[in-house]
A tleap script that builds the chain and sets N, CA, C and O, in Angstrom:
source leaprc.protein.ff14SB
mol = sequence {
  NMET ARG ALA SER ALA GLU LEU GLN ARG ARG
  PRO GLY PRO CYS ASP ASP ASP VAL MET PRO
  SER SER PRO LEU ALA GLU LEU LEU LYS LEU
  PRO ALA SER ASP ARG ALA GLU LEU ALA MET
  ALA LEU TRP GLY SER LEU SER ASP ALA GLU
  ARG GLU GLY GLU LEU GLN LEU SER ASP ASP
  ASP ARG ALA GLU LEU ASP ARG ARG TRP ALA
  GLU HIE LEU LYS ASN PRO ASN SER ALA ILE
  PRO TRP ALA GLU VAL ARG ALA LYS LEU HIE
  CGLY
}
set mol.1.N position { 0.829 -1.182 0.000 }
set mol.1.CA position { 0.000 0.000 0.000 }
set mol.1.C position { 0.872 1.243 0.000 }
set mol.1.O position { 1.870 1.312 0.717 }
set mol.2.N position { 0.502 2.196 -0.784 }
set mol.2.CA position { 1.232 3.455 -0.778 }
set mol.2.C position { 0.420 4.449 0.036 }
set mol.2.O position { -0.774 4.635 -0.203 }
set mol.3.N position { 1.070 5.080 0.992 }
set mol.3.CA position { 0.411 6.106 1.798 }
set mol.3.C position { 1.496 6.979 2.387 }
set mol.3.O position { 2.681 6.648 2.330 }
set mol.4.N position { 1.078 8.100 2.954 }
set mol.4.CA position { 2.065 8.974 3.568 }
set mol.4.C position { 2.733 8.247 4.720 }
set mol.4.O position { 2.159 7.322 5.296 }
set mol.5.N position { 3.941 8.662 5.055 }
set mol.5.CA position { 4.684 8.010 6.134 }
set mol.5.C position { 3.895 8.064 7.433 }
set mol.5.O position { 3.927 7.113 8.213 }
set mol.6.N position { 3.193 9.151 7.675 }
set mol.6.CA position { 2.435 9.290 8.917 }
set mol.6.C position { 1.326 8.257 8.981 }
set mol.6.O position { 1.104 7.653 10.031 }
set mol.7.N position { 0.626 8.045 7.872 }
set mol.7.CA position { -0.478 7.099 7.875 }
set mol.7.C position { 0.005 5.658 7.833 }
set mol.7.O position { -0.693 4.767 8.317 }
set mol.8.N position { 1.182 5.405 7.267 }
set mol.8.CA position { 1.696 4.051 7.209 }
set mol.8.C position { 1.976 3.499 8.599 }
set mol.8.O position { 1.976 2.282 8.784 }
set mol.9.N position { 2.210 4.355 9.568 }
set mol.9.CA position { 2.460 3.891 10.926 }
set mol.9.C position { 1.198 3.326 11.553 }
set mol.9.O position { 1.274 2.692 12.605 }
set mol.10.N position { 0.040 3.536 10.940 }
set mol.10.CA position { -1.242 3.079 11.427 }
set mol.10.C position { -1.439 3.428 12.906 }
set mol.10.O position { -1.605 2.541 13.743 }
set mol.11.N position { -1.419 4.713 13.214 }
set mol.11.CA position { -1.562 5.106 14.610 }
set mol.11.C position { -2.943 4.767 15.139 }
set mol.11.O position { -3.930 4.755 14.403 }
set mol.12.N position { -2.983 4.496 16.411 }
set mol.12.CA position { -4.250 4.243 17.079 }
set mol.12.C position { -4.603 5.425 17.946 }
set mol.12.O position { -3.819 6.368 18.057 }
set mol.13.N position { -5.770 5.395 18.564 }
set mol.13.CA position { -6.216 6.512 19.394 }
set mol.13.C position { -5.266 6.851 20.533 }
set mol.13.O position { -5.301 7.973 21.038 }
set mol.14.N position { -4.421 5.919 20.952 }
set mol.14.CA position { -3.516 6.167 22.069 }
set mol.14.C position { -2.083 6.367 21.613 }
set mol.14.O position { -1.167 6.298 22.433 }
set mol.15.N position { -1.864 6.609 20.344 }
set mol.15.CA position { -0.520 6.720 19.811 }
set mol.15.C position { 0.122 8.015 20.283 }
set mol.15.O position { -0.302 9.102 19.890 }
set mol.16.N position { 1.141 7.902 21.124 }
set mol.16.CA position { 1.826 9.077 21.660 }
set mol.16.C position { 2.764 9.717 20.666 }
set mol.16.O position { 3.216 10.840 20.887 }
set mol.17.N position { 3.078 9.021 19.549 }
set mol.17.CA position { 4.009 9.546 18.562 }
set mol.17.C position { 3.384 10.582 17.642 }
set mol.17.O position { 4.107 11.288 16.938 }
set mol.18.N position { 2.052 10.693 17.629 }
set mol.18.CA position { 1.382 11.653 16.759 }
set mol.18.C position { 1.540 13.030 17.394 }
set mol.18.O position { 1.261 13.213 18.579 }
set mol.19.N position { 1.991 13.997 16.592 }
set mol.19.CA position { 2.168 15.354 17.108 }
set mol.19.C position { 0.823 15.892 17.602 }
set mol.19.O position { -0.180 15.783 16.896 }
set mol.20.N position { 0.793 16.466 18.797 }
set mol.20.CA position { -0.472 16.926 19.379 }
set mol.20.C position { -1.243 17.912 18.511 }
set mol.20.O position { -2.472 17.947 18.578 }
set mol.21.N position { -0.559 18.711 17.702 }
set mol.21.CA position { -1.260 19.720 16.912 }
set mol.21.C position { -1.581 19.245 15.497 }
set mol.21.O position { -2.119 20.013 14.701 }
set mol.22.N position { -1.261 17.990 15.170 }
set mol.22.CA position { -1.504 17.516 13.816 }
set mol.22.C position { -2.992 17.241 13.603 }
set mol.22.O position { -3.706 16.906 14.548 }
set mol.23.N position { -3.455 17.382 12.364 }
set mol.23.CA position { -4.871 17.072 12.084 }
set mol.23.C position { -5.203 15.627 12.429 }
set mol.23.O position { -6.313 15.344 12.880 }
set mol.24.N position { -4.265 14.708 12.227 }
set mol.24.CA position { -4.520 13.313 12.548 }
set mol.24.C position { -4.766 13.134 14.043 }
set mol.24.O position { -5.671 12.399 14.439 }
set mol.25.N position { -3.976 13.793 14.862 }
set mol.25.CA position { -4.154 13.697 16.312 }
set mol.25.C position { -5.539 14.193 16.711 }
set mol.25.O position { -6.190 13.603 17.573 }
set mol.26.N position { -5.983 15.262 16.093 }
set mol.26.CA position { -7.313 15.796 16.399 }
set mol.26.C position { -8.409 14.835 15.949 }
set mol.26.O position { -9.394 14.631 16.659 }
set mol.27.N position { -8.232 14.242 14.756 }
set mol.27.CA position { -9.228 13.297 14.249 }
set mol.27.C position { -9.311 12.058 15.133 }
set mol.27.O position { -10.395 11.506 15.320 }
set mol.28.N position { -8.189 11.619 15.675 }
set mol.28.CA position { -8.181 10.442 16.539 }
set mol.28.C position { -8.902 10.675 17.865 }
set mol.28.O position { -9.210 9.723 18.582 }
set mol.29.N position { -9.168 11.930 18.188 }
set mol.29.CA position { -9.908 12.265 19.409 }
set mol.29.C position { -11.418 12.167 19.212 }
set mol.29.O position { -12.174 12.183 20.184 }
set mol.30.N position { -11.858 12.065 17.962 }
set mol.30.CA position { -13.297 11.974 17.681 }
set mol.30.C position { -13.880 10.693 18.269 }
set mol.30.O position { -13.161 9.709 18.447 }
set mol.31.N position { -15.180 10.700 18.573 }
set mol.31.CA position { -15.832 9.469 19.027 }
set mol.31.C position { -15.741 8.396 17.944 }
set mol.31.O position { -15.615 8.703 16.759 }
set mol.32.N position { -15.806 7.150 18.364 }
set mol.32.CA position { -15.658 6.024 17.441 }
set mol.32.C position { -16.624 6.121 16.263 }
set mol.32.O position { -16.239 5.838 15.129 }
set mol.33.N position { -17.857 6.511 16.510 }
set mol.33.CA position { -18.831 6.583 15.415 }
set mol.33.C position { -18.426 7.620 14.377 }
set mol.33.O position { -18.618 7.403 13.180 }
set mol.34.N position { -17.866 8.747 14.820 }
set mol.34.CA position { -17.408 9.778 13.888 }
set mol.34.C position { -16.174 9.321 13.124 }
set mol.34.O position { -16.046 9.596 11.931 }
set mol.35.N position { -15.253 8.615 13.810 }
set mol.35.CA position { -14.061 8.099 13.123 }
set mol.35.C position { -14.458 7.065 12.079 }
set mol.35.O position { -13.892 7.035 10.986 }
set mol.36.N position { -15.434 6.212 12.413 }
set mol.36.CA position { -15.896 5.208 11.450 }
set mol.36.C position { -16.546 5.889 10.248 }
set mol.36.O position { -16.312 5.489 9.108 }
set mol.37.N position { -17.359 6.912 10.496 }
set mol.37.CA position { -17.999 7.649 9.403 }
set mol.37.C position { -16.953 8.309 8.508 }
set mol.37.O position { -17.075 8.293 7.284 }
set mol.38.N position { -15.934 8.882 9.122 }
set mol.38.CA position { -14.854 9.506 8.363 }
set mol.38.C position { -14.110 8.463 7.530 }
set mol.38.O position { -13.801 8.700 6.362 }
set mol.39.N position { -13.824 7.309 8.133 }
set mol.39.CA position { -13.132 6.241 7.400 }
set mol.39.C position { -13.944 5.810 6.185 }
set mol.39.O position { -13.388 5.619 5.104 }
set mol.40.N position { -15.243 5.658 6.354 }
set mol.40.CA position { -16.100 5.256 5.242 }
set mol.40.C position { -16.141 6.350 4.169 }
set mol.40.O position { -16.145 6.047 2.976 }
set mol.41.N position { -16.171 7.596 4.583 }
set mol.41.CA position { -16.181 8.695 3.619 }
set mol.41.C position { -14.873 8.735 2.834 }
set mol.41.O position { -14.878 8.952 1.622 }
set mol.42.N position { -13.758 8.527 3.524 }
set mol.42.CA position { -12.466 8.512 2.836 }
set mol.42.C position { -12.395 7.338 1.865 }
set mol.42.O position { -11.923 7.492 0.738 }
set mol.43.N position { -12.861 6.166 2.295 }
set mol.43.CA position { -12.871 4.992 1.409 }
set mol.43.C position { -13.740 5.272 0.189 }
set mol.43.O position { -13.358 4.956 -0.938 }
set mol.44.N position { -14.904 5.864 0.414 }
set mol.44.CA position { -15.819 6.175 -0.674 }
set mol.44.C position { -15.268 7.206 -1.634 }
set mol.44.O position { -15.694 7.271 -2.788 }
set mol.45.N position { -14.329 8.010 -1.175 }
set mol.45.CA position { -13.767 9.043 -2.036 }
set mol.45.C position { -12.754 8.488 -3.037 }
set mol.45.O position { -12.369 9.183 -3.977 }
set mol.46.N position { -12.321 7.244 -2.841 }
set mol.46.CA position { -11.368 6.637 -3.763 }
set mol.46.C position { -12.086 6.125 -5.003 }
set mol.46.O position { -13.165 5.539 -4.910 }
set mol.47.N position { -11.487 6.348 -6.147 }
set mol.47.CA position { -12.035 5.789 -7.379 }
set mol.47.C position { -11.718 4.297 -7.412 }
set mol.47.O position { -10.871 3.822 -6.656 }
set mol.48.N position { -12.397 3.565 -8.285 }
set mol.48.CA position { -12.107 2.140 -8.432 }
set mol.48.C position { -10.638 1.921 -8.788 }
set mol.48.O position { -10.004 0.995 -8.282 }
set mol.49.N position { -10.102 2.773 -9.657 }
set mol.49.CA position { -8.705 2.650 -10.071 }
set mol.49.C position { -7.762 2.888 -8.889 }
set mol.49.O position { -6.762 2.185 -8.739 }
set mol.50.N position { -8.081 3.880 -8.052 }
set mol.50.CA position { -7.248 4.145 -6.876 }
set mol.50.C position { -7.290 2.968 -5.912 }
set mol.50.O position { -6.255 2.554 -5.390 }
set mol.51.N position { -8.474 2.431 -5.676 }
set mol.51.CA position { -8.589 1.266 -4.785 }
set mol.51.C position { -7.795 0.097 -5.331 }
set mol.51.O position { -7.042 -0.545 -4.599 }
set mol.52.N position { -7.962 -0.181 -6.619 }
set mol.52.CA position { -7.253 -1.297 -7.248 }
set mol.52.C position { -5.747 -1.099 -7.167 }
set mol.52.O position { -5.005 -2.043 -6.896 }
set mol.53.N position { -5.298 0.123 -7.402 }
set mol.53.CA position { -3.871 0.409 -7.373 }
set mol.53.C position { -3.260 0.311 -5.992 }
set mol.53.O position { -2.095 -0.061 -5.853 }
set mol.54.N position { -4.026 0.637 -4.976 }
set mol.54.CA position { -3.510 0.626 -3.611 }
set mol.54.C position { -3.613 -0.731 -2.942 }
set mol.54.O position { -2.889 -1.003 -1.984 }
set mol.55.N position { -4.487 -1.575 -3.422 }
set mol.55.CA position { -4.766 -2.829 -2.734 }
set mol.55.C position { -4.302 -4.053 -3.513 }
set mol.55.O position { -4.969 -5.088 -3.506 }
set mol.56.N position { -3.186 -3.937 -4.169 }
set mol.56.CA position { -2.635 -5.052 -4.925 }
set mol.56.C position { -2.029 -6.088 -3.972 }
set mol.56.O position { -1.262 -5.742 -3.074 }
set mol.57.N position { -2.378 -7.348 -4.176 }
set mol.57.CA position { -1.776 -8.424 -3.406 }
set mol.57.C position { -0.553 -8.946 -4.146 }
set mol.57.O position { -0.540 -9.025 -5.374 }
set mol.58.N position { 0.466 -9.299 -3.386 }
set mol.58.CA position { 1.621 -9.947 -4.000 }
set mol.58.C position { 1.228 -11.391 -4.316 }
set mol.58.O position { 0.231 -11.899 -3.801 }
set mol.59.N position { 2.008 -12.036 -5.154 }
set mol.59.CA position { 1.742 -13.439 -5.464 }
set mol.59.C position { 1.804 -14.291 -4.198 }
set mol.59.O position { 1.010 -15.216 -4.030 }
set mol.60.N position { 2.748 -13.978 -3.309 }
set mol.60.CA position { 2.870 -14.727 -2.047 }
set mol.60.C position { 1.640 -14.518 -1.168 }
set mol.60.O position { 1.132 -15.469 -0.575 }
set mol.61.N position { 1.156 -13.265 -1.082 }
set mol.61.CA position { -0.042 -12.987 -0.279 }
set mol.61.C position { -1.247 -13.720 -0.844 }
set mol.61.O position { -2.023 -14.313 -0.095 }
set mol.62.N position { -1.405 -13.684 -2.155 }
set mol.62.CA position { -2.535 -14.350 -2.799 }
set mol.62.C position { -2.471 -15.865 -2.554 }
set mol.62.O position { -3.493 -16.496 -2.281 }
set mol.63.N position { -1.277 -16.437 -2.653 }
set mol.63.CA position { -1.107 -17.874 -2.415 }
set mol.63.C position { -1.447 -18.228 -0.971 }
set mol.63.O position { -2.075 -19.255 -0.714 }
set mol.64.N position { -1.034 -17.376 -0.023 }
set mol.64.CA position { -1.338 -17.630 1.384 }
set mol.64.C position { -2.836 -17.544 1.641 }
set mol.64.O position { -3.386 -18.372 2.368 }
set mol.65.N position { -3.500 -16.559 1.057 }
set mol.65.CA position { -4.956 -16.451 1.212 }
set mol.65.C position { -5.663 -17.660 0.603 }
set mol.65.O position { -6.609 -18.189 1.186 }
set mol.66.N position { -5.208 -18.090 -0.554 }
set mol.66.CA position { -5.792 -19.275 -1.189 }
set mol.66.C position { -5.585 -20.514 -0.318 }
set mol.66.O position { -6.494 -21.333 -0.176 }
set mol.67.N position { -4.394 -20.654 0.263 }
set mol.67.CA position { -4.107 -21.794 1.134 }
set mol.67.C position { -5.018 -21.788 2.354 }
set mol.67.O position { -5.573 -22.820 2.732 }
set mol.68.N position { -5.168 -20.607 2.969 }
set mol.68.CA position { -6.015 -20.506 4.166 }
set mol.68.C position { -7.481 -20.766 3.833 }
set mol.68.O position { -8.190 -21.399 4.615 }
set mol.69.N position { -7.940 -20.281 2.679 }
set mol.69.CA position { -9.334 -20.499 2.278 }
set mol.69.C position { -9.581 -21.987 2.049 }
set mol.69.O position { -10.603 -22.520 2.482 }
set mol.70.N position { -8.655 -22.657 1.375 }
set mol.70.CA position { -8.789 -24.102 1.122 }
set mol.70.C position { -8.802 -24.863 2.447 }
set mol.70.O position { -9.572 -25.807 2.623 }
set mol.71.N position { -7.948 -24.446 3.372 }
set mol.71.CA position { -7.913 -25.069 4.699 }
set mol.71.C position { -9.249 -24.892 5.415 }
set mol.71.O position { -9.759 -25.829 6.030 }
set mol.72.N position { -9.808 -23.698 5.332 }
set mol.72.CA position { -11.099 -23.429 5.959 }
set mol.72.C position { -12.209 -24.277 5.331 }
set mol.72.O position { -13.063 -24.808 6.041 }
set mol.73.N position { -12.198 -24.403 4.007 }
set mol.73.CA position { -13.231 -25.201 3.341 }
set mol.73.C position { -13.150 -26.673 3.751 }
set mol.73.O position { -14.175 -27.349 3.842 }
set mol.74.N position { -11.943 -27.165 3.997 }
set mol.74.CA position { -11.768 -28.551 4.442 }
set mol.74.C position { -12.280 -28.747 5.863 }
set mol.74.O position { -12.816 -29.805 6.191 }
set mol.75.N position { -12.118 -27.729 6.709 }
set mol.75.CA position { -12.495 -27.844 8.114 }
set mol.75.C position { -13.067 -26.528 8.632 }
set mol.75.O position { -12.392 -25.809 9.369 }
set mol.76.N position { -14.310 -26.205 8.252 }
set mol.76.CA position { -14.892 -24.919 8.673 }
set mol.76.C position { -15.063 -24.794 10.187 }
set mol.76.O position { -15.143 -23.682 10.707 }
set mol.77.N position { -15.118 -25.910 10.891 }
set mol.77.CA position { -15.279 -25.860 12.348 }
set mol.77.C position { -14.006 -25.427 13.065 }
set mol.77.O position { -14.024 -25.198 14.274 }
set mol.78.N position { -12.898 -25.311 12.329 }
set mol.78.CA position { -11.652 -24.877 12.958 }
set mol.78.C position { -11.610 -23.363 13.161 }
set mol.78.O position { -10.724 -22.858 13.850 }
set mol.79.N position { -12.546 -22.645 12.576 }
set mol.79.CA position { -12.569 -21.180 12.703 }
set mol.79.C position { -12.841 -20.785 14.150 }
set mol.79.O position { -13.608 -21.441 14.854 }
set mol.80.N position { -12.208 -19.715 14.574 }
set mol.80.CA position { -12.388 -19.191 15.925 }
set mol.80.C position { -13.127 -17.860 15.820 }
set mol.80.O position { -12.694 -16.975 15.083 }
set mol.81.N position { -14.237 -17.703 16.547 }
set mol.81.CA position { -14.983 -16.430 16.484 }
set mol.81.C position { -14.105 -15.251 16.895 }
set mol.81.O position { -13.264 -15.367 17.785 }
set mol.82.N position { -14.318 -14.117 16.230 }
set mol.82.CA position { -13.512 -12.923 16.490 }
set mol.82.C position { -13.580 -12.519 17.960 }
set mol.82.O position { -12.565 -12.108 18.523 }
set mol.83.N position { -14.730 -12.622 18.587 }
set mol.83.CA position { -14.862 -12.232 19.996 }
set mol.83.C position { -13.913 -13.061 20.865 }
set mol.83.O position { -13.335 -12.544 21.822 }
set mol.84.N position { -13.753 -14.337 20.534 }
set mol.84.CA position { -12.849 -15.203 21.293 }
set mol.84.C position { -11.390 -14.814 21.057 }
set mol.84.O position { -10.594 -14.773 21.994 }
set mol.85.N position { -11.049 -14.532 19.812 }
set mol.85.CA position { -9.682 -14.108 19.488 }
set mol.85.C position { -9.357 -12.809 20.215 }
set mol.85.O position { -8.294 -12.676 20.820 }
set mol.86.N position { -10.273 -11.859 20.151 }
set mol.86.CA position { -10.067 -10.554 20.794 }
set mol.86.C position { -9.899 -10.721 22.305 }
set mol.86.O position { -9.046 -10.074 22.912 }
set mol.87.N position { -10.721 -11.597 22.917 }
set mol.87.CA position { -10.615 -11.823 24.357 }
set mol.87.C position { -9.241 -12.396 24.716 }
set mol.87.O position { -8.657 -12.012 25.729 }
set mol.88.N position { -8.725 -13.310 23.893 }
set mol.88.CA position { -7.399 -13.873 24.143 }
set mol.88.C position { -6.309 -12.814 23.996 }
set mol.88.O position { -5.353 -12.782 24.771 }
set mol.89.N position { -6.461 -11.953 22.996 }
set mol.89.CA position { -5.465 -10.905 22.766 }
set mol.89.C position { -5.419 -9.895 23.902 }
set mol.89.O position { -4.347 -9.412 24.267 }
set mol.90.N position { -6.568 -9.580 24.453 }
set mol.90.CA position { -6.643 -8.575 25.506 }
set mol.90.C position { -6.503 -9.185 26.894 }
set mol.90.O position { -6.550 -8.487 27.907 }
set mol.91.N position { -6.328 -10.517 26.916 }
set mol.91.CA position { -6.011 -11.283 28.104 }
set mol.91.C position { -6.819 -11.065 29.292 }
set mol.91.O position { -6.583 -11.695 30.323 }
savepdb mol mol.pdb
quit
């Protein structure tokens, strides 16, 4: 993906590295619903060509996704619900 260096860091709402006076820092202070609306508006502002150009998968990534999908089709019961994964991550 091509993006500005600031956005490539994928800062979160608690990212201390974002300059306090930057527009990004101010946007990260918005309530979750406003941030989600902004994200959707930004996504919607991209043309199909821009989306296609930014979201290219490498051959290795595509092969890994294909492998994982085939694995899932063989054993769909092996999937773990996101809520369970998130609970494990947040310990």
